[in-house]
Structure formats: C-alpha cells, structure tokens
C-alpha positions in Angstrom: 17.7 -26.6 -9.7 14.3 -25.3 -10.9 12.3 -27.6 -8.5 12.2 -25.0 -5.7 10.4 -22.3 -7.7 6.7 -23.1 -7.7 4.8 -22.7 -11.0 1.5 -22.2 -9.3 0.5 -21.5 -5.7 -2.8 -22.9 -4.3 -5.1 -20.6 -2.4 -8.6 -21.8 -1.4 -8.4 -24.5 -4.1 -7.6 -21.9 -6.8 -4.2 -21.9 -8.4 -2.4 -18.6 -8.9 0.9 -17.8 -10.5 3.5 -16.3 -8.1 3.6 -13.1 -10.2 -0.1 -12.4 -9.1 0.9 -12.2 -5.4 3.9 -10.0 -6.3 1.7 -7.5 -8.1 -0.9 -7.5 -5.3 1.8 -7.0 -2.6 3.3 -4.3 -4.8 -0.1 -2.5 -4.9 -0.4 -2.7 -1.1 3.1 -1.3 -0.6 2.6 1.4 -3.2 -0.7 2.4 -1.4 1.1 2.6 1.9 4.0 4.7 0.5 1.4 6.9 -1.3 -0.4 7.5 2.0 2.9 8.3 3.7 3.8 10.8 1.0 0.4 12.4 1.4 0.8 12.7 5.2 4.3 14.2 4.8 3.1 16.6 2.2 5.6 15.4 -0.4 2.9 14.5 -2.9 2.5 18.1 -3.9 5.8 17.8 -5.9 4.2 15.3 -8.3 2.9 16.6 -11.6 0.4 13.8 -12.0 -0.5 11.9 -8.9 -2.0 9.0 -10.8 1.1 8.4 -12.8 3.2 8.7 -9.7 1.1 6.0 -8.1 1.5 3.8 -11.2 5.3 4.3 -11.0 5.3 3.4 -7.3 3.3 0.3 -8.1 5.6 -0.9 -10.8 8.7 -0.1 -8.6 7.4 -1.9 -5.6 6.3 -4.9 -7.6 9.7 -5.0 -9.3 11.5 -4.8 -6.0 9.4 -7.5 -4.4 9.7 -9.7 -7.4 13.5 -9.4 -7.5 14.1 -9.8 -3.7 11.2 -11.5 -1.9 9.0 -13.4 -4.4 11.0 -14.7 -7.4 8.9 -15.6 -10.3 
C-alpha cells in the first residue's frame, strides 16, 4: 500500500523529499497569483502585502500537497 509514495526523489544525483517540490511549486503558484492580483488591482485591499503573499504561499502549497503531490 505504501510502496507507491516515494520517500525521496532523485534530481541530478541529489535526493529531495517530495515536500520540497510541493513548497517550491507552491511558491511559484503564489507568485503567479500575486502578480495577477497586482495586475487586476486587487492587492490594494490587503493590509500587509508580505503577509498576504505568505498566506498565498501556504495555501498553494497545501492545495498542491493535498491534490497533486501527496507527501
């Protein structure tokens, strides 16, 4: 049952945990959503843009981890 979930993923002879790629892809998705919010002018409604980006990063990483890349 647990044989299908890899414990480590090799990349250029370096082993990474799957959670690393989840966090990196979450950062990329949060950056894209942040740029989209800036283009649409919706970022002016955030009290603290840095905290809003951090929340987006955690949200995107969680969504990717639960749906696309299970740990």
